[in-house]
C-alpha positions as CSV (number, residue, x, y, z in Angstrom):
1,M,0.2,-0.2,0.1
2,S,1.5,3.6,-0.9
3,M,0.7,6.8,1.4
4,V,1.3,10.2,0.6
5,E,0.9,13.0,3.3
6,L,0.3,16.7,2.5
7,F,0.2,19.8,4.9
8,L,-2.8,21.8,4.0
9,P,-2.5,25.6,5.4
10,D,-6.2,26.4,4.2
11,E,-9.2,25.7,2.0
12,A,-7.4,26.9,-1.1
13,A,-4.8,24.3,-0.2
14,T,-7.8,21.5,-0.4
15,A,-8.9,22.9,-3.3
16,R,-5.6,22.7,-4.9
17,L,-5.0,18.7,-3.9
18,A,-8.6,18.2,-5.2
19,R,-7.5,20.5,-9.1
20,R,-3.9,17.9,-8.8
21,L,-6.0,14.8,-8.3
22,A,-8.9,15.2,-10.9
23,P,-6.4,14.5,-13.8
24,H,-5.7,10.8,-12.3
25,L,-9.3,9.6,-11.9
26,K,-11.0,7.3,-14.4
27,P,-14.5,5.5,-14.5
28,G,-15.1,3.0,-11.4
29,D,-13.0,4.9,-8.9
30,V,-13.6,5.2,-5.5
31,I,-12.6,8.0,-3.3
32,A,-13.6,7.1,0.5
33,L,-13.2,10.2,2.3
34,K,-12.3,10.2,6.2
35,G,-12.1,12.4,8.6
36,G,-13.9,14.1,11.5
37,L,-16.9,17.2,11.1
38,G,-15.3,19.8,9.7
39,A,-12.4,18.3,8.6
40,G,-12.6,19.6,4.9
41,K,-14.3,16.2,2.8
42,T,-16.9,18.3,1.8
43,T,-14.8,20.9,0.7
44,F,-12.6,18.8,-1.1
45,A,-15.4,17.2,-2.8
46,R,-17.0,20.5,-4.1
47,A,-13.5,21.3,-5.5
48,L,-12.9,18.1,-7.3
49,I,-16.6,17.9,-8.4
50,S,-16.0,21.8,-10.0
51,T,-12.6,20.8,-11.4
52,L,-14.2,17.8,-13.3
53,N,-17.1,19.7,-14.5
54,G,-14.7,23.1,-16.1
55,A,-16.0,25.3,-13.7
56,E,-17.6,26.2,-10.6
57,T,-20.5,23.7,-9.4
58,D,-23.0,24.1,-6.7
59,V,-22.1,21.1,-4.4
60,P,-24.5,21.0,-1.3
61,S,-23.3,18.4,1.0
62,P,-25.0,15.5,0.6
63,T,-26.0,14.9,4.6
64,Y,-29.6,14.9,4.1
65,T,-30.2,13.6,0.8
66,L,-27.6,10.7,1.2
67,L,-26.4,11.1,-2.6
68,Q,-25.8,14.0,-5.0
69,T,-24.7,13.0,-8.8
70,Y,-23.3,14.9,-11.1
71,E,-22.8,14.9,-14.7
72,T,-19.3,15.6,-15.5
73,P,-17.8,16.1,-19.2
74,G,-15.4,12.8,-18.1
75,L,-17.2,10.9,-16.1
76,P,-20.5,10.9,-13.8
77,V,-19.6,11.6,-10.3
78,F,-21.5,10.0,-7.3
79,H,-21.0,11.8,-4.0
80,F,-22.4,10.0,-0.9
81,D,-22.5,11.0,2.3
82,L,-23.3,7.5,4.8
83,Y,-23.2,9.6,8.2
84,R,-27.0,8.8,8.4
85,L,-27.1,5.0,7.8
86,D,-28.2,2.7,10.5
87,H,-27.2,-0.4,8.7
88,P,-24.3,-1.1,5.7
89,D,-26.7,-2.8,3.6
90,E,-28.9,0.2,3.4
91,V,-25.9,1.5,0.4
92,R,-27.8,-0.5,-1.9
93,E,-31.0,1.5,-1.7
94,L,-29.3,4.7,-3.1
95,G,-27.6,2.8,-6.3
96,W,-24.4,1.9,-4.4
97,D,-24.1,-0.4,-7.4
98,E,-25.1,1.3,-10.5
99,T,-21.8,4.2,-9.5
100,M,-19.4,1.5,-11.4
101,D,-19.1,4.0,-15.0
102,G,-18.4,7.0,-12.6
103,L,-16.8,7.7,-9.7
104,A,-18.2,7.4,-6.5
105,L,-17.1,10.0,-3.8
106,I,-17.4,8.8,-0.3
107,E,-18.3,10.4,3.2
108,W,-18.5,8.4,6.3
109,P,-17.0,5.2,4.3
110,N,-16.5,3.0,7.3
111,K,-20.8,3.0,7.5
112,A,-20.9,1.4,4.2
113,G,-19.1,-2.1,5.9
114,A,-18.0,-4.8,3.6
115,H,-19.8,-2.3,0.4
116,L,-16.9,-0.6,0.2
117,P,-14.9,-1.9,-2.7
118,Q,-11.4,-3.0,-2.0
119,W,-9.7,-1.3,-4.4
120,R,-9.7,2.7,-3.9
121,L,-8.2,5.5,-2.7
122,D,-8.5,6.7,1.0
123,L,-8.1,10.4,1.7
124,T,-8.1,10.9,5.1
125,L,-8.2,14.7,6.9
126,E,-7.5,15.6,9.5
127,Q,-7.6,19.0,11.7
128,T,-3.9,20.7,12.9
129,A,-3.5,23.6,14.8
130,N,-2.6,25.5,12.0
131,G,-4.2,23.7,8.5
132,R,-5.3,20.4,7.8
133,T,-3.5,16.8,6.9
134,A,-4.2,15.2,4.1
135,R,-3.2,11.1,4.0
136,L,-3.6,9.6,0.8
137,E,-3.2,5.9,0.6
138,A,-3.9,3.5,-2.2
139,H,-5.5,0.0,-2.1
140,G,-5.2,-1.6,-5.0
141,E,-2.0,-1.8,-7.4
142,D,-3.7,0.5,-9.9
143,W,-4.2,3.6,-7.6
144,Q,-0.7,2.7,-6.3
145,A,0.8,3.3,-9.5
146,R,-0.9,6.8,-9.9
147,L,0.0,7.7,-6.3
148,H,3.4,6.9,-7.4
149,G,5.3,10.4,-7.5
150,F,1.6,12.4,-6.7
């Protein structure tokens, strides 16, 4: 497993990380967004979706809808927020299995249990005294190759 750790001093740095990662994404990718409340998961998702769309895009947090979808020029994006799920099997009701032709961004991925794909990129955001730390962990050879030299 490959891992990259970056310091993000502000929200602009979080957006730059999203813009830097965007060209490396392809259909079928899964990014598990980890971190506590206010860690920057939705900020990252908002910047990534806007980058993939080629324009500033309204990206509300899917906290209450559980899923927001976006048709970007390169691939559809499925933005999940699983915080409110009571059981992992509830992801099936959200169209979980229909995301293979796009990018799945998953906030609170631990709520998916065994449904979380083994081959994915984990992005953990943690608040620090003077910003955030971002840790990217590649699961699977394909992600390891793409993360190499990132």
